[in-house]
C-alpha positions in Angstrom: 0.0 0.0 0.0 1.3 3.4 -1.0 1.1 6.2 1.6 1.5 9.1 -0.8 -0.6 10.3 -3.7 0.6 13.0 -6.0 -2.1 15.1 -7.8 -1.3 17.7 -10.4 -3.2 20.4 -12.4 -2.9 20.2 -16.2 -0.1 22.8 -16.6 1.9 21.2 -13.7 1.5 17.8 -15.3 2.7 19.2 -18.6 5.7 20.8 -17.0 6.6 17.6 -15.2 6.2 15.6 -18.3 8.8 17.8 -20.0 11.3 18.4 -17.2 10.4 16.2 -14.2 10.1 18.1 -11.0 13.3 19.9 -9.9 14.0 22.1 -6.9 14.4 25.1 -9.2 10.9 24.6 -10.6 9.2 25.6 -7.3 7.8 29.1 -7.2 5.2 28.9 -4.3 4.6 26.6 -1.3 1.2 26.9 0.4 0.5 25.7 3.9 -3.2 25.0 4.8 -5.1 25.5 8.0 -6.2 22.3 9.7 -4.8 22.1 13.2 -3.3 18.7 14.2 -3.8 17.3 10.7 -0.7 19.2 9.8 1.4 16.9 12.0 1.6 14.3 9.2 3.4 16.9 7.0 6.4 17.2 9.3 8.6 14.6 7.5 7.8 16.2 4.1 8.6 19.6 5.5 11.9 18.5 6.9 12.8 16.8 3.6 11.7 19.7 1.3 13.2 22.6 3.3 16.1 20.7 4.9 17.4 18.8 1.9 15.6 19.3 -1.4 14.9 23.0 -1.9 18.4 24.1 -0.7 19.7 22.6 -3.9 18.2 25.6 -5.8 18.6 29.3 -5.5 15.3 31.0 -6.8 13.0 33.0 -4.5 10.0 31.1 -3.2 6.8 32.5 -1.8 5.5 30.7 1.3 1.8 31.3 1.8 0.2 30.0 5.0 -2.8 30.2 7.2 -3.2 29.0 10.8 -0.9 26.0 11.5 0.3 26.3 7.8 1.6 29.8 8.6 3.5 28.5 11.6 4.9 25.6 9.6 6.2 27.9 6.8 7.6 30.4 9.3 9.7 27.5 10.6 11.0 27.0 7.1 12.5 30.5 7.2 14.6 29.9 10.4 18.3 29.4 10.1 18.0 25.7 10.9 14.6 24.7 9.5 15.0 20.9 10.1 15.6 21.4 13.8 12.8 24.0 13.9 10.3 21.5 12.4 11.4 18.8 14.8 10.9 21.1 17.8 7.6 22.3 16.4 6.3 18.7 16.0 7.4 17.7 19.5 5.8 20.8 21.1 2.6 20.4 19.2 2.2 16.8 20.1 2.9 17.4 23.8 0.7 20.5 24.2 -2.0 20.1 26.8 -4.5 22.4 28.4 -5.1 22.0 32.2 -8.6 23.1 33.1 -8.4 25.3 36.2 -10.3 23.9 39.3 -14.0 24.7 39.2 -14.2 25.0 35.4 -15.5 22.5 32.9 -13.3 23.8 30.2 -10.8 26.6 29.6 -12.0 29.9 28.4 -10.9 31.4 25.0 -8.9 34.0 27.0 -7.1 31.3 28.9 -6.3 29.3 25.7 -5.1 32.4 23.9 -2.8 33.3 26.8 -1.3 29.8 26.8 -1.0 29.8 23.0 0.7 33.2 23.0 3.2 32.1 25.7 4.1 29.0 23.6 4.6 31.2 20.5 6.9 33.5 22.4 8.8 30.6 23.9 9.2 29.0 20.4 10.4 32.0 18.5 12.1 33.9 21.5 13.7 36.7 19.5 14.1 34.6 16.3 11.7 36.7 14.2 14.6 38.5 12.5 15.7 35.1 11.1 12.4 34.7 9.5 12.2 38.2 8.1 15.7 38.3 6.7 15.6 35.0 4.8 17.5 35.5 1.5 15.1 33.3 -0.6 11.8 32.7 1.2 9.1 35.3 1.2 6.6 34.6 3.9 2.9 35.5 3.6 0.8 35.0 6.8 -2.9 35.1 6.1 -5.4 36.4 8.7 -9.1 37.2 8.7 -10.0 40.7 9.8 -13.5 41.4 11.0 -15.6 44.1 9.4 -18.7 46.0 10.7 -20.2 43.9 13.6 -17.1 41.6 13.6 -14.8 44.6 13.8 -14.6 44.0 17.6 -15.0 40.8 19.5 -17.9 40.6 21.8 -20.1 38.1 23.6 -23.1 38.9 21.5 -21.7 40.5 18.4 -19.3 37.7 17.5 -21.8 34.8 17.3 -24.3 37.0 15.5 -21.6 38.2 13.0 -20.4 34.7 12.3 -24.0 33.4 11.8 -24.5 36.1 9.2 -21.1 35.2 7.6 -22.1 31.5 7.4 -25.5 32.2 5.9 -24.3 34.6 3.2 -21.2 32.6 2.4 -23.4 29.6 1.7 -25.1 31.6 -1.0 -22.0 33.2 -2.5 -18.4 33.0 -1.3 -17.6 36.5 -2.2 -20.4 37.8 0.0 -18.3 36.7 3.0 -16.3 39.8 2.3 -19.0 41.9 3.9 -18.1 40.3 7.2 -14.4 39.5 6.9 -11.5 40.5 4.8 -8.3 38.7 4.0 -5.3 40.5 5.5 -1.9 39.2 4.4 1.3 40.0 6.4 4.1 39.7 4.0 7.9 39.8 4.1 9.2 43.3 3.3 9.0 44.1 -0.4 7.3 40.9 -1.4 4.4 41.2 -3.8 1.4 38.9 -3.2 1.9 35.7 -5.3 -1.8 35.4 -6.1 -4.6 37.4 -7.5 -7.1 39.1 -5.2 -10.2 39.6 -7.4 -11.7 36.5 -5.7 -12.0 38.2 -2.3 -11.6 41.4 -0.4 -7.8 41.6 0.4 -5.2 43.9 2.1 -1.5 43.5 2.4 0.6 44.6 5.4 4.4 44.4 5.8 5.5 41.7 8.2 7.9 43.2 10.9 9.4 42.3 14.2 6.7 44.3 15.9 3.8 42.4 14.3 5.3 39.0 13.6 4.0 37.2 16.7 0.6 38.9 16.8 0.0 38.2 13.2 1.0 34.5 13.6 -1.2 34.2 16.7 -4.1 35.9 14.9 -3.7 33.5 11.9 -4.1 30.6 14.4 -7.0 32.1 16.5 -10.0 29.9 15.8 -13.2 31.8 16.7 -14.8 30.9 20.0 -11.8 28.7 20.9 -9.3 31.5 21.1 -9.7 35.2 21.4 -9.2 37.5 18.3 -6.0 39.5 18.3 -6.9 43.2 18.2 -5.1 46.1 16.6 -2.0 44.4 15.2 0.9 46.9 14.9 1.2 48.4 11.4 -2.2 46.9 10.3 -5.7 48.4 10.1 -7.4 48.4 13.5 -9.9 45.7 14.4 -10.2 42.1 15.4 -8.1 39.5 13.6 -9.0 35.8 13.5 -7.7 32.5 12.0 -6.6 32.9 8.4 -8.4 29.6 7.6 -11.8 31.3 7.8 -11.2 33.2 4.6 -8.6 30.8 3.1 -8.9 27.3 4.7 -6.7 25.5 2.1 -5.4 28.4 0.1 -7.4 27.8 -3.0 -5.9 31.0 -4.5 -5.4 32.3 -8.0 -1.6 31.7 -8.0 0.3 34.2 -10.2 3.2 32.1 -11.3 3.4 31.8 -15.1 6.1 29.2 -15.0 7.3 26.4 -12.7 4.9 24.9 -10.1 3.1 25.5 -6.9 4.2 22.6 -4.6 1.6 21.9 -2.0 2.1 19.4 0.8 -1.4 18.9 2.0 -3.3 16.4 4.2 -6.0 15.7 1.6 -6.6 16.0 -2.2 -9.4 18.6 -2.0 -8.3 22.3 -1.7 -11.3 23.9 0.1 -11.6 27.7 -0.3 -12.7 28.8 3.1 -13.4 27.3 6.6 -17.2 27.9 6.1 -17.0 25.9 2.9 -16.2 22.6 4.6 -19.7 21.4 4.3 -20.3 22.8 0.8 -19.0 19.9 -1.3 -19.5 21.7 -4.6 -16.8 24.2 -3.6 -14.2 21.4 -3.1 -13.6 20.9 -6.8 -10.5 22.1 -8.6 -10.5 25.3 -10.6 -8.1 26.9 -13.1 -6.5 28.5 -10.0 -4.8 25.2 -9.4 -3.6 24.5 -12.9 0.1 24.8 -12.0 -0.3 23.1 -8.6 1.1 19.8 -7.4 -0.7 18.5 -4.3 1.2 15.9 -2.1 -1.5 14.1 -0.1 -1.8 10.9 1.9 -3.7 8.0 0.4 -7.1 7.6 2.2 -6.4 3.9 2.6 -3.1 4.6 4.4 -4.9 7.2 6.6 -7.3 4.4 7.7 -4.2 2.5 9.0 -3.4 5.3 11.5 -4.6 5.4 15.1 -8.4 5.7 15.2 -8.4 5.3 11.4 -7.9 9.0 10.7 -5.5 11.9 10.8 -4.9 13.6 14.1 -7.5 16.4 14.7 -9.0 18.6 17.4 -11.7 16.1 18.2 -8.9 14.0 19.9 -8.9 16.4 22.8 -12.5 15.3 23.5 -11.9 11.7 22.5 -9.1 11.2 25.0 -10.3 13.7 27.6 -7.9 13.9 30.5 -5.8 11.0 29.2 -3.3 13.3 27.5 -0.6 10.7 27.3 -2.8 8.4 25.2 -3.5 11.3 22.8 0.1 12.1 22.6 1.0 8.5 21.8 -1.6 8.4 19.0 -0.3 11.6 17.5 3.3 10.5 17.9 2.5 7.3 16.1 0.8 9.1 13.2 3.7 11.5 12.9 6.2 8.7 12.8 4.2 6.7 10.2 4.2 9.9 8.1 7.9 9.4 7.4 6.7 7.1 4.6 5.2 10.1 2.8 8.6 11.8 2.7 10.4 8.6 1.6 8.0 8.0 -1.2 8.2 11.6 -2.3 12.0 11.4 -2.5 11.8 8.2 -4.5 9.3 9.7 -6.9 11.4 12.9 -7.4 14.3 10.7 -8.3 12.2 8.8 -10.9 10.4 12.0 -12.2 7.7 9.8 -13.7 4.7 12.0 -14.8 2.8 8.9 -15.5 2.3 8.4 -11.7 0.6 11.7 -11.3 -3.1 11.8 -10.5 -5.5 14.6 -11.5 -6.6 17.1 -9.0 
């Protein structure tokens, strides 16, 4: 049984048929939101950024939301392989101790713990990310508009209800409630078109690096929004996955490929589109995209027959060691994904590609 499936858009397939896939062909690497599911991409991340991509010299745009933004920020550190290993270990061993007298932690408490972990992880290393000679990081956040411009006990659920209803009719109408705000490395142009959705770009700096990254990971109702990020328009900023769950963007590269390590084949536009199956289909936006995804049959061989996800916190309850063991097993098994990718890259066989 193969662990890895490689899916390609028509122009990416044509490119690989002529040249194979070489490190110098990569123009953009997206990183999806999805919480613990991203753990299975650790071995691929370590291989791509620690061994394969360093064989080339071209600039590469790294576009991430939520856990994807954190993963790709790690790629910009001076020792990315070690950073990915530390990130994986920390993510697996995270746990949230509910204070006495509470049934669960509040969003404020979870945000405080998350922010502390973020500061501990980067601890003054933001300049490493921002000065990278090749990688241009783009951190996607979702900024509230109108009623969602500030977080509140009543206004936030009312605002997200309105966003859900209007988004189900037309994705672009979500822009009345939220806008995409991208924090980008200095001087980096956005590597995708923005006619699909209301968008702003802000320079990523030392002052806003950690707030922007925390905002990109701030799931509504589970964590608090991050307000008034330095250098950005005022307001409440939430998880970048709300507007761009899997980065189904109109990528602007006219040559090379978009290389996308992902935890599934479908590239879903926004978080609110998860249940709207008709929005899970590929579009011309992905014509130059290569998606590296686990085979669903292999996924069923993992603990609980699925990828790690946030439901595991409920499944295992207070038995954090059992959850950590299941996540560790899944992350270890995912080494097969990187091994099979390396073998395929050596063969360069376009005949093994599957359609998106």
